[in-house]
ROPATOR-477412 format. One record per residue: z, y, x of N, C-alpha, C in turn; residue in three letters. Coordinates in steps of 0.001 Angstrom, whole numbers. Each point is the difference from the previous one (the first is absolute). Layout:
% ROPATOR-477412
nzz = Z | nyy = Y | nxx = X | cazz = Z | cayy = Y | caxx = X | czz = Z | cyy = Y | cxx = X | type = ALA
...
END
This chain:
% ROPATOR-477412
nzz = -25537 | nyy = -10653 | nxx = -1464 | cazz = 1028 | cayy = 362 | caxx = -678 | czz = 582 | cyy = -496 | cxx = -613 | type = MET
nzz = 1171 | nyy = 187 | nxx = -238 | cazz = 1052 | cayy = -833 | caxx = -974 | czz = 1305 | cyy = 1265 | cxx = -16 | type = ILE
nzz = 117 | nyy = 618 | nxx = -1625 | cazz = 1151 | cayy = 617 | caxx = -313 | czz = 161 | cyy = -686 | cxx = -1106 | type = THR
nzz = 1664 | nyy = 405 | nxx = -230 | cazz = 626 | cayy = -448 | caxx = -388 | czz = 1042 | cyy = 1150 | cxx = -1047 | type = ILE
nzz = 989 | nyy = -178 | nxx = -1145 | cazz = -420 | cayy = 1111 | caxx = -879 | czz = 978 | cyy = -832 | cxx = -832 | type = ALA
nzz = 1164 | nyy = 781 | nxx = -351 | cazz = 1147 | cayy = -1040 | caxx = -799 | czz = 1252 | cyy = 1414 | cxx = 57 | type = GLY
nzz = 947 | nyy = -1130 | nxx = -762 | cazz = 1236 | cayy = 1194 | caxx = -716 | czz = 915 | cyy = -1247 | cxx = -602 | type = ARG
nzz = 1099 | nyy = 424 | nxx = 305 | cazz = 1076 | cayy = -755 | caxx = -186 | czz = 1149 | cyy = 568 | cxx = -563 | type = VAL
nzz = 285 | nyy = 7 | nxx = -950 | cazz = 1276 | cayy = 716 | caxx = -1142 | czz = 1238 | cyy = -166 | cxx = 850 | type = PRO
nzz = 481 | nyy = 705 | nxx = 529 | cazz = 1807 | cayy = -446 | caxx = 873 | czz = 1233 | cyy = 612 | cxx = -1376 | type = ILE
nzz = 610 | nyy = -1239 | nxx = 52 | cazz = 1566 | cayy = 289 | caxx = -684 | czz = 612 | cyy = 1253 | cxx = 732 | type = ARG
nzz = 352 | nyy = 638 | nxx = -861 | cazz = 763 | cayy = 1621 | caxx = 180 | czz = 1074 | cyy = -151 | cxx = 1261 | type = PRO
nzz = 672 | nyy = -541 | nxx = -16 | cazz = 1122 | cayy = -537 | caxx = 691 | czz = -429 | cyy = -454 | cxx = 1605 | type = GLU
nzz = -965 | nyy = -186 | nxx = 138 | cazz = -1032 | cayy = -873 | caxx = 950 | czz = -949 | cyy = 1025 | cxx = 903 | type = MET
nzz = -456 | nyy = 936 | nxx = -697 | cazz = -741 | cayy = 1201 | caxx = 257 | czz = -263 | cyy = 365 | cxx = 1508 | type = ARG
nzz = 1679 | nyy = 81 | nxx = 1220 | cazz = 100 | cayy = 717 | caxx = 507 | czz = -294 | cyy = -1139 | cxx = 809 | type = VAL
nzz = 622 | nyy = -815 | nxx = -660 | cazz = -405 | cayy = -1502 | caxx = 1396 | czz = -1695 | cyy = -401 | cxx = -14 | type = LYS
nzz = -315 | nyy = 163 | nxx = -785 | cazz = -1546 | cayy = -424 | caxx = 87 | czz = -415 | cyy = 588 | cxx = 634 | type = ALA
nzz = 246 | nyy = 1502 | nxx = -181 | cazz = -745 | cayy = 1121 | caxx = 1256 | czz = 52 | cyy = -526 | cxx = 1433 | type = ILE
nzz = 1355 | nyy = -149 | nxx = -74 | cazz = 340 | cayy = -591 | caxx = 1455 | czz = -1281 | cyy = -920 | cxx = 298 | type = GLU
nzz = 816 | nyy = -1438 | nxx = -464 | cazz = -1129 | cayy = -685 | caxx = 333 | czz = -1560 | cyy = 480 | cxx = 144 | type = ALA
nzz = -545 | nyy = 295 | nxx = -1303 | cazz = -1792 | cayy = 1072 | caxx = 505 | czz = 106 | cyy = 428 | cxx = 1384 | type = ALA
nzz = 890 | nyy = 618 | nxx = 144 | cazz = 11 | cayy = 907 | caxx = 1037 | czz = -400 | cyy = -961 | cxx = 1427 | type = ILE
nzz = 1020 | nyy = -917 | nxx = -128 | cazz = 378 | cayy = -894 | caxx = 1234 | czz = -1168 | cyy = -1155 | cxx = 485 | type = LYS
nzz = -474 | nyy = -187 | nxx = -1457 | cazz = -1444 | cayy = -1154 | caxx = -288 | czz = -1557 | cyy = 1308 | cxx = 537 | type = VAL
nzz = 231 | nyy = 901 | nxx = -203 | cazz = -1202 | cayy = 1415 | caxx = 416 | czz = 199 | cyy = -109 | cxx = 1341 | type = VAL
nzz = 718 | nyy = 413 | nxx = 529 | cazz = 430 | cayy = 69 | caxx = 1021 | czz = -620 | cyy = -1316 | cxx = 1268 | type = ARG
nzz = 833 | nyy = -988 | nxx = -24 | cazz = -965 | cayy = -1120 | caxx = 404 | czz = -1111 | cyy = -556 | cxx = -426 | type = ALA
nzz = -548 | nyy = 218 | nxx = -1254 | cazz = -1458 | cayy = -294 | caxx = -3 | czz = -996 | cyy = 616 | cxx = 451 | type = THR
nzz = 199 | nyy = 999 | nxx = 324 | cazz = -718 | cayy = 1528 | caxx = 510 | czz = -437 | cyy = -1073 | cxx = 1484 | type = GLN
nzz = 359 | nyy = -427 | nxx = 15 | cazz = -532 | cayy = -494 | caxx = 1743 | czz = -358 | cyy = -1529 | cxx = -33 | type = SER
nzz = 153 | nyy = -731 | nxx = -1522 | cazz = -1172 | cayy = -931 | caxx = -24 | czz = -1130 | cyy = 196 | cxx = 78 | type = ASP
nzz = -1016 | nyy = -1619 | nxx = 985 | cazz = -1133 | cayy = 390 | caxx = 96 | czz = -1082 | cyy = 13 | cxx = -1028 | type = ALA
nzz = -756 | nyy = 617 | nxx = -69 | cazz = -985 | cayy = 674 | caxx = -887 | czz = 649 | cyy = 729 | cxx = -1594 | type = GLY
nzz = 1081 | nyy = 1241 | nxx = 554 | cazz = 817 | cayy = 428 | caxx = -1272 | czz = -992 | cyy = 1243 | cxx = 622 | type = CYS
nzz = -449 | nyy = 559 | nxx = -1724 | cazz = -432 | cayy = 1568 | caxx = 499 | czz = 321 | cyy = 712 | cxx = -834 | type = LEU
nzz = 858 | nyy = -576 | nxx = -1044 | cazz = 1146 | cayy = 1143 | caxx = -318 | czz = 1145 | cyy = -798 | cxx = -873 | type = GLN
nzz = 751 | nyy = 277 | nxx = -526 | cazz = 1097 | cayy = -848 | caxx = -214 | czz = 1587 | cyy = 1131 | cxx = -644 | type = TYR
nzz = -257 | nyy = 366 | nxx = -1139 | cazz = 1179 | cayy = 1378 | caxx = -683 | czz = 656 | cyy = -639 | cxx = -1473 | type = HIS
nzz = 872 | nyy = 236 | nxx = 146 | cazz = 634 | cayy = -215 | caxx = -1451 | czz = 788 | cyy = 1589 | cxx = -265 | type = PHE
nzz = -369 | nyy = 389 | nxx = -1664 | cazz = -125 | cayy = 882 | caxx = -722 | czz = 1359 | cyy = 411 | cxx = -935 | type = TYR
nzz = 422 | nyy = 431 | nxx = -191 | cazz = 722 | cayy = 586 | caxx = -1483 | czz = -796 | cyy = 672 | cxx = -755 | type = ALA
nzz = 175 | nyy = -447 | nxx = -1256 | cazz = -745 | cayy = 74 | caxx = -1323 | czz = 578 | cyy = 1098 | cxx = -353 | type = ASP
nzz = -738 | nyy = 1447 | nxx = -75 | cazz = 315 | cayy = 1368 | caxx = -786 | czz = 568 | cyy = -270 | cxx = -837 | type = LEU
nzz = -435 | nyy = -578 | nxx = -1314 | cazz = 828 | cayy = -35 | caxx = -1131 | czz = 990 | cyy = -1180 | cxx = -84 | type = GLU
nzz = -187 | nyy = -997 | nxx = 408 | cazz = 1346 | cayy = -1229 | caxx = 47 | czz = 332 | cyy = -103 | cxx = 1779 | type = ASP
nzz = 1285 | nyy = 719 | nxx = -95 | cazz = 937 | cayy = -559 | caxx = 1689 | czz = 98 | cyy = -1233 | cxx = -124 | type = PRO
nzz = 100 | nyy = -966 | nxx = -774 | cazz = -221 | cayy = -1317 | caxx = -1 | czz = -1113 | cyy = -402 | cxx = 213 | type = ASN
nzz = -980 | nyy = 305 | nxx = 716 | cazz = -1570 | cayy = -785 | caxx = 2 | czz = -280 | cyy = -229 | cxx = 1205 | type = MET
nzz = -173 | nyy = -682 | nxx = 862 | cazz = -681 | cayy = 432 | caxx = 985 | czz = -1299 | cyy = -802 | cxx = 382 | type = LEU
nzz = -648 | nyy = 984 | nxx = 982 | cazz = -1504 | cayy = -388 | caxx = -485 | czz = 340 | cyy = -509 | cxx = 1624 | type = HIS
nzz = -1866 | nyy = -907 | nxx = 663 | cazz = -127 | cayy = -24 | caxx = 746 | czz = -1954 | cyy = 0 | cxx = 12 | type = VAL
nzz = -100 | nyy = 492 | nxx = 1532 | cazz = -1378 | cayy = 188 | caxx = 199 | czz = 3 | cyy = -809 | cxx = 964 | type = PHE
nzz = -1249 | nyy = -1317 | nxx = 300 | cazz = 406 | cayy = -62 | caxx = 1657 | czz = -2372 | cyy = -209 | cxx = 381 | type = GLU
nzz = 31 | nyy = 94 | nxx = 1023 | cazz = -1703 | cayy = -257 | caxx = -38 | czz = 265 | cyy = -701 | cxx = 1416 | type = GLU
nzz = -770 | nyy = -1280 | nxx = 387 | cazz = 56 | cayy = -721 | caxx = 592 | czz = -1497 | cyy = -209 | cxx = 803 | type = TRP
nzz = -655 | nyy = -327 | nxx = 1132 | cazz = -520 | cayy = -194 | caxx = 423 | czz = -1313 | cyy = -1437 | cxx = -2 | type = ALA
nzz = 1012 | nyy = -1030 | nxx = -509 | cazz = -498 | cayy = -1388 | caxx = -845 | czz = 795 | cyy = -537 | cxx = -449 | type = SER
nzz = -251 | nyy = -795 | nxx = -880 | cazz = 831 | cayy = -475 | caxx = -710 | czz = 998 | cyy = -1675 | cxx = 640 | type = GLN
nzz = -949 | nyy = 63 | nxx = 1253 | cazz = 1451 | cayy = -1231 | caxx = 1136 | czz = 688 | cyy = 970 | cxx = 588 | type = GLU
nzz = -116 | nyy = 1527 | nxx = 678 | cazz = 1082 | cayy = 724 | caxx = -51 | czz = 766 | cyy = -281 | cxx = -1101 | type = GLU
nzz = -128 | nyy = 404 | nxx = -739 | cazz = 1234 | cayy = 449 | caxx = -1649 | czz = 717 | cyy = -1434 | cxx = -306 | type = LEU
nzz = -727 | nyy = -1099 | nxx = 419 | cazz = 290 | cayy = -1326 | caxx = -92 | czz = 1273 | cyy = -439 | cxx = 993 | type = ALA
nzz = 65 | nyy = 344 | nxx = 1506 | cazz = 373 | cayy = 397 | caxx = 952 | czz = 1476 | cyy = 992 | cxx = -272 | type = ALA
nzz = -192 | nyy = 900 | nxx = -266 | cazz = 810 | cayy = 1052 | caxx = -731 | czz = 815 | cyy = -647 | cxx = -1084 | type = HIS
nzz = -161 | nyy = -1170 | nxx = -781 | cazz = 811 | cayy = 367 | caxx = -1463 | czz = 396 | cyy = -1558 | cxx = 837 | type = LEU
nzz = 273 | nyy = -647 | nxx = 1262 | cazz = 844 | cayy = -1187 | caxx = 469 | czz = 1052 | cyy = 685 | cxx = 1177 | type = ARG
nzz = -360 | nyy = 1374 | nxx = 209 | cazz = 1076 | cayy = 568 | caxx = 712 | czz = 742 | cyy = -376 | cxx = 120 | type = GLN
nzz = 1382 | nyy = 272 | nxx = 611 | cazz = 1503 | cayy = -250 | caxx = -686 | czz = 695 | cyy = 1276 | cxx = -553 | type = PRO
nzz = -1068 | nyy = 1313 | nxx = -16 | cazz = 1020 | cayy = 1749 | caxx = -643 | czz = -976 | cyy = -651 | cxx = -970 | type = HIS
nzz = -933 | nyy = -55 | nxx = -620 | cazz = -764 | cayy = -522 | caxx = -643 | czz = 1088 | cyy = -997 | cxx = -1177 | type = THR
nzz = 215 | nyy = -1206 | nxx = 350 | cazz = 968 | cayy = -787 | caxx = -782 | czz = 603 | cyy = 544 | cxx = -222 | type = VAL
nzz = 483 | nyy = 609 | nxx = 1030 | cazz = 1816 | cayy = 338 | caxx = -264 | czz = 297 | cyy = 738 | cxx = -1438 | type = GLU
nzz = -1240 | nyy = 1461 | nxx = 539 | cazz = 223 | cayy = 1088 | caxx = -1356 | czz = -1098 | cyy = -769 | cxx = -1574 | type = PHE
nzz = -405 | nyy = -1121 | nxx = 136 | cazz = -298 | cayy = 167 | caxx = -1131 | czz = 743 | cyy = -1308 | cxx = -547 | type = LEU
nzz = 1064 | nyy = -443 | nxx = 969 | cazz = 1070 | cayy = -692 | caxx = -1068 | czz = 1259 | cyy = 578 | cxx = -319 | type = ALA
nzz = 134 | nyy = 1260 | nxx = 952 | cazz = 657 | cayy = 1244 | caxx = -815 | czz = 20 | cyy = 800 | cxx = -726 | type = GLY
nzz = -1325 | nyy = 211 | nxx = -180 | cazz = -493 | cayy = 988 | caxx = -1018 | czz = 158 | cyy = -438 | cxx = -1278 | type = ILE
nzz = -292 | nyy = -1538 | nxx = -541 | cazz = -245 | cayy = -1178 | caxx = -1016 | czz = 1697 | cyy = 62 | cxx = -320 | type = ALA
nzz = 1185 | nyy = 380 | nxx = 200 | cazz = 1038 | cayy = 142 | caxx = -368 | czz = 42 | cyy = 1163 | cxx = -365 | type = GLY
nzz = -190 | nyy = 1062 | nxx = 253 | cazz = -131 | cayy = 1655 | caxx = 40 | czz = -564 | cyy = 90 | cxx = -1372 | type = MET
nzz = -1281 | nyy = -694 | nxx = -265 | cazz = -820 | cayy = 247 | caxx = -1347 | czz = 455 | cyy = 323 | cxx = -961 | type = ALA
nzz = -278 | nyy = 953 | nxx = -632 | cazz = -114 | cayy = -551 | caxx = -1823 | czz = -715 | cyy = -450 | cxx = -895 | type = ALA
nzz = -1287 | nyy = -485 | nxx = 833 | cazz = -741 | cayy = -497 | caxx = -790 | czz = -1259 | cyy = -702 | cxx = 864 | type = GLY
nzz = -1262 | nyy = -686 | nxx = -600 | cazz = -875 | cayy = -636 | caxx = 1346 | czz = -768 | cyy = 1126 | cxx = 168 | type = ALA
nzz = 169 | nyy = 379 | nxx = 1193 | cazz = -1248 | cayy = 728 | caxx = 928 | czz = -1017 | cyy = -195 | cxx = -979 | type = PRO
nzz = -1161 | nyy = 805 | nxx = 955 | cazz = -1522 | cayy = 85 | caxx = -835 | czz = -410 | cyy = 358 | cxx = 1461 | type = ILE
nzz = -589 | nyy = -1399 | nxx = 741 | cazz = -926 | cayy = 757 | caxx = 743 | czz = -1438 | cyy = -578 | cxx = 579 | type = VAL
nzz = -787 | nyy = 572 | nxx = 547 | cazz = -1647 | cayy = -267 | caxx = -546 | czz = -666 | cyy = -37 | cxx = 1004 | type = LYS
nzz = -730 | nyy = -452 | nxx = 826 | cazz = -608 | cayy = -561 | caxx = 1298 | czz = -1779 | cyy = 206 | cxx = -518 | type = ARG
nzz = -651 | nyy = 1337 | nxx = 1009 | cazz = -1191 | cayy = 223 | caxx = -121 | czz = -758 | cyy = 153 | cxx = 990 | type = TYR
nzz = -1241 | nyy = -933 | nxx = 475 | cazz = -965 | cayy = -131 | caxx = 770 | czz = -742 | cyy = 1467 | cxx = 239 | type = VAL
nzz = 266 | nyy = 794 | nxx = 597 | cazz = -840 | cayy = 945 | caxx = 138 | czz = -1261 | cyy = 155 | cxx = 1022 | type = VAL
nzz = -931 | nyy = 518 | nxx = -129 | cazz = -1520 | cayy = -948 | caxx = 662 | czz = -409 | cyy = 1937 | cxx = 735 | type = SER
nzz = 754 | nyy = 634 | nxx = -889 | cazz = -847 | cayy = 1634 | caxx = 784 | czz = 1013 | cyy = 756 | cxx = -817 | type = GLU
nzz = 90 | nyy = 1310 | nxx = 588 | cazz = 1019 | cayy = 810 | caxx = -63 | czz = -261 | cyy = 1744 | cxx = 548 | type = SER
nzz = 369 | nyy = 578 | nxx = -289 | cazz = -610 | cayy = 1717 | caxx = 658 | czz = 1124 | cyy = 782 | cxx = -747 | type = GLY
nzz = -33 | nyy = 1251 | nxx = 813 | cazz = 644 | cayy = 945 | caxx = -637 | czz = -706 | cyy = 458 | cxx = -1146 | type = ASP
nzz = 883 | nyy = 498 | nxx = -1431 | cazz = -274 | cayy = 470 | caxx = -1155 | czz = -98 | cyy = 1435 | cxx = 6 | type = LEU
nzz = 701 | nyy = 889 | nxx = 910 | cazz = -547 | cayy = 1167 | caxx = 231 | czz = -727 | cyy = 378 | cxx = 1338 | type = PHE
END
């Protein structure tokens, strides 16, 4: 399994537009092959920071997602709304289970 976790600072005047774009890409992505989980979250302390959390069945399916028109459109659009560089990390998970 591949996990993606990241954050992107959003310019305050673009917050509503960024959230709309995130909702749109989430709805489209959740039906992508291999998508186990794909969500954006607003930061509790900084309302202009968006966090993303994704889980993919394989690297190949993640790569296919990154080529999807809805993903390409989102990435191009969010770049113009960002207040700084996004920080996004990819993790290869060999095992997972419930914490509690």
